[in-house]
N, C-alpha and C positions, 0 to 999 in steps of 0.2 A: 503494498499500500505507500503511496506517494506522499510523501511527510507535509502538511500545507508551509507555502513560503508567507514571507512579508510582502503585501501589496505596496511595491516600493512609490508609485504612484500616488496611492492614497497616504503613505503618510510624506514623500512630498509635499500635497496640499498642506497638510495640518504644520510640516515644516515649515513651509511660506505663509502661512498663518503668527505660526510664533515669531519668526525672523521679523513680518512686518510689527506685529506689539511691541516689539523689542526697539526697532527703531524709531517708532512713533514714540515711548516713554522715555530714550535718550535725545530725543528733539525737544520734549515737553520739560524736563532736568532741567536743560541747557537754556532755554527761554522762558521758562516762566519765571524767574528772577528780573530778567530783563525785562521783560512788560510789565511786571507788577511796579518795579523802580522807575519804568516810562511815566506811569500812570498815578505817580507818588504815591505807592504803597510801599511796606518797608520792606526789604530784601528778607526779611526773618519772616514774614507770612510766607513764602513758597515752600519754607520748613514745615512751618505750624497745618498750610495744605495738605503735605505728601503726609501727613500724622494721621490727618482725617479723611483722607483718603483711603491709607491702610485700615485703619480700623471700621471704614463702610464694607470692606472687602470682604473684612468677616462673617457680615448680613448679607451681601449681594451675592456670594461667588457660590453658595450653597444652595440658594436659592432658585440661582442661574440654571444650576445642573443639576436640580430635582425638576424643573419645566421642562428644560432640556431632554432628561428622560421621561418624561410622558407625552413631550412631542413625539420622540421617538417610537413610542410604545402604537400610539393614534396614527400617528400620520406616515410610518417606517423611514423619517429622516430626522436628523437635528436644523439639518441645515434652514427653511425658514426662519428659524429662531435664531440662529447664528448669522442670519445674511441680515437679519432685522437689526441686532446689536450693532454688527459691521457699520450698517447705513447711518445708524443713529449715532457711533463715537464719531465717522466721517462727517458730519455735519456739526458737529459740534469742533471739530477738531480742527477743522477748518476758519471756525467763527472766532476761535480766538485772536490771531493774530488782524480779523477782521473788523472786531472789535474796537479794536488800538488803533487802526486804521480809520476805519470812520466814524468814529466815535471823538469824545473828547474828555479827559480828566475830570473837567468841571462840570459835566453833565450826569444825570442821575444815571447814564449805561457803566459811568465809571465801577458801579458797585456790582455791576453783572460779570466781569472779568472774574474774580474769585468763587464766583455761584457755577460761570461757565464751565472753570476747570476742574470745578470736585463733580460738577455732574456728568462731564466726559470722563475721568475716571470710575464712574459707577458705569458708564456704558461700554466701557475695555474690559469693565469686569462681567459684564453680562454674556459676552460671548466665549470669553477663556479658555472656562471650562467645559463648554457643551464641544470648544473646537476639538480642546486637546484629550476629551474621551472619546473620542469618533477613533483611536490608535488602537482600543480594542477593540475595533472592526475590520484594522489594517494588519492584524499581526496576530501570530498562534501566541500563545502566552509563553510560553518557553524560550520566543525571540523577542519578547516586548523590551528587553535592553540595548539589543541590537537597534530595533525598530527606534527608538528611542536617542540612540546617537545623532540623530541627524537633528532633532529637538536641541540637542545642546551643542552640538554645532555651528548650527548658524544663530543661537542665542548668544554664543560668546563671540565669535565674528560681529557681530549688530553690535553688543554692547562694548565689544573693544574701542569704538569710535569715540568713547566717552571718554576714555584717555589722553586722544592725540588730535583728536578730526575736530575738537568742538572750537576752535578757532576757523577750521575749512567752513561748518556748518553754521554757523553767527555770521561768516562773511558772506553765506548765501544772502540771509534775509529772511526775518520771519514770513512773511508771505510764499517766499518759493521751498524754505524747508517744510514748514506746515501743509503744504500743498504737495511735496513730493512723500511726506508720511502719508498723507489723505490717499494719493494716487497708487504708492506700494500695497497700504492697505485691500485698497478695493480689488486691485488686480489680484492677490494674495486670496483673496474672497472668492473671485471668478475663479481662478484655480480649483480651489477646494470645491466648488459647486462642479467643476468638470470632471472630476474624478470620483465622486463619489457619488455615483447612483442611488436612488430611493431603495430601499426595500419592502418587503409586505408590511404592513399594520399587524401586531401582534397583539390583538385585542382576547384573541383568542388561548392563548397562553395559561398554562397555571400561575395563581395569582404569588406563588410564593417564588416564584422567578424575579418578583418585583420588587420582592423584601428586601428594606436594608437593615441588618444588626447593628442598633447602637453599640452595641459592644467593641467595636473596631474603631467606636470615634475616639477613646483615650488615646490609641494608637497613633490613629491620624494626626491627632491634635500634640504630643508630647513630642514624636517626630518631628512635626513642622516648628515646633518652638526651639528644638533643639537645634536643627538645620540653619531657621532663621536667624537666629543669635552667633551662632557657630561662623556663619557667612558674614554677620555685619563685626564680628572682631578680628577675623581671617584675611580681610583684605587690606584696612589699614595695619596690620600686621605684617603684611607680604610688602606694602610700601615702605615702611618704616625700615624692613630689614634691607632692602634695597638701597634706599639711602644712601646711605654711607661711600657704599661703591661708586653708584651712577648720580648721585647730585642731581644737577635740575634735569636730566634726563630720565630721573625714577617715572617719570609719566610712560615713556617708550619702554621701560621695563614692567610696568603692569599689561602695558599695550601687549609684548611677548608674551605674557603668565598668560592674558586671555587668549590669544591665538595659540597658546600653546595646550589649555584645556581645551579647543576647536581640535585641534588636530588627533589631541588624544582619546576623543570621544569615540570613535569606530572602531582600536582595538580594545578600549575597555569595554564598549556592549560585545564584541565579541569574546574577551576574555567573562564577562558577565552570563551571558548566554551559556558556555560552557561550565562555569563555577555555579550556578545559581544566584538570581538577581541579590535575597537577601543576604546570600554568604558573600558576594562581592561589596553589596556595599557596607556590611563589617568589617572586612579586609581595608578596605578604601578609608573609613572614617579612623581605624586604628592607624592607620598608615600615615593619617594628616595630624593627629595627636602627638606622633613622634615628629614629623617631617618639621612642624611647625615652631619646633623648637629648636630643632638643628640652625634652621633659619636664622632666626633669634641670635644664638648665641654662638654661632659658629665665628670665627674673624678671618676665614679665607674665600675669596670670592669662587671658586671653584668647588668649594663645599656648599659654600651659599644657592650656586647655579646648580647644580647637580640636585640639589635638595629643591627646588624651583622645580623642576621639571620630571621629578618622580612626585611630588606634589601635585602638580598637575593634571598627571594620570589618577592620584587616588581622589582627587577631585572631582574629576570623571565619571569614574565609578559611582560615586555619591550622587554627581548631578543625573547620568543617565539613570538611577533607579529609583527615582523617586515618583516617575507618575508611575512605573511600573509596580512598586514599591504598593500602589493606591489599590490600582488597576487588580491586581494580587490578592486582595481583602475584600474585592466586594464582589457582588455578581454582577457579569458583563453589560445587565437591564438597568443597573447601577452606576453606571462608572460615572457619570456626569455628576450626581450629589456626592459620589467618594470625592473626586478631587474637586469638586467644590468646597468640598469642609476640609479639605489638605489646603489649597491655596488661601479659604477663608481664614484658616488658624496662621498660616503664613504671614497673611498680611496684619492680623493681628498682635502679631508677637514681633514684628517691623513697628509698627504703629507704639505697641509698648515700649519698646526699645528704644526708640526714639524720645519718649516721655518721659522714659524713666532713668536712663544708662545719665552717666558724667559724659560733656564730650570728649570725643575722644584722645583728642591734645591733652587732657588732664590725666591718661591713666597712661604708666610708664608700657612700652612695649612688651617686655617680659611678663608684664600681668596680664595684657590684650591676649597673649599666645596663650597663656592658663586659662582664662574663660573662653577662648575660643576651641582649646581643646575640651573642657569640661563639657561644653553647649553640644560640643559635637560628638559626644560619648553619653551623653543623656538621651539625645538620638538615635545613637547606636542602642542603648539598652531597649527602649521603645520597640526600637527593631525586631531583636531579637525573640523579645517575649512576643509579638505578633505572629496569628496564623491565618492561611486565606480562611475565605469562606467556603468557597465550594473550589473546584478546579474548572477551569473555560480553556475551550480549547476553539474560539473563534473563528471560523475560517475569511480569509480575503475577499 
């Protein structure tokens, strides 16, 4: 009997959406402080808006995932829900620079800028979980990590622009940059629509297939919180470790690290497919806890370089495994809700971090490394204690 293979066209559509989402957030994060200051708001308001947006994700992502699951059941596809979210997000995204261009800081329109920014972030949260949950239909379960490596690859490549290309992106001007992001998002959604044909509705399927075991929720939340906080401590720690050697070129070092994660995604996905996703994630987390301290305490450039390369591979194991980890815990028919709960918890953790943790420049680099390792190990504990609810073998 032929083993089911990955539907790479479908994975490509999901990957395109992931890349478009990441690109839009890079543009948004770079321009939001500029637009706010241009209209007389304080630059600190941008940070407050991000905290609010992350907090709203805790509610929006699970709701969106649940509604998309029901749409899949009744219509045989999630695409109408996804495309509606994309169109709304695209309209709001292009409206942000339009408000500044067409409006005036002295008019009542001034107060709309932060409101539209928050509503745009909500619109982005509406379709992310439903879109990524399509991975459950694009690959057999055992090959989820390899399929997810495409998501890690494009996310890291697009995300790397924030380290070195911010000057270029800002030089484009807000109208062109936001129009570019909107165009990429709409094109990605059109491609996803093309490669994702609808299925027959499943109204007659057993109701038990659609039940969501809330027993998995603590594992989803605990893993998301640990990975979110570990990531927030990790990236400044890496930058601080590279700074003594690279100085003003440190952003290029971070760019190289992000690209290395992207390159390592596919071999990491291959290894995780061979070992099993949970085991691969735990190996990656253990390696991160060790390698991050080698980065901090080593006085030799060669050791720091090798540690950074190995760390990029370990981090790829963890990033590749996050979506498959969720999909392995919940029934295929509830993939949207499962991923929504995970991303909702991730956003809540980010919001809590930004609201509760001291500014990172007030924390020593060695303490950041230790806190990052602890957070990742906490996530590892929840991953190790989790157990899949059922065995799924979706065929692309």
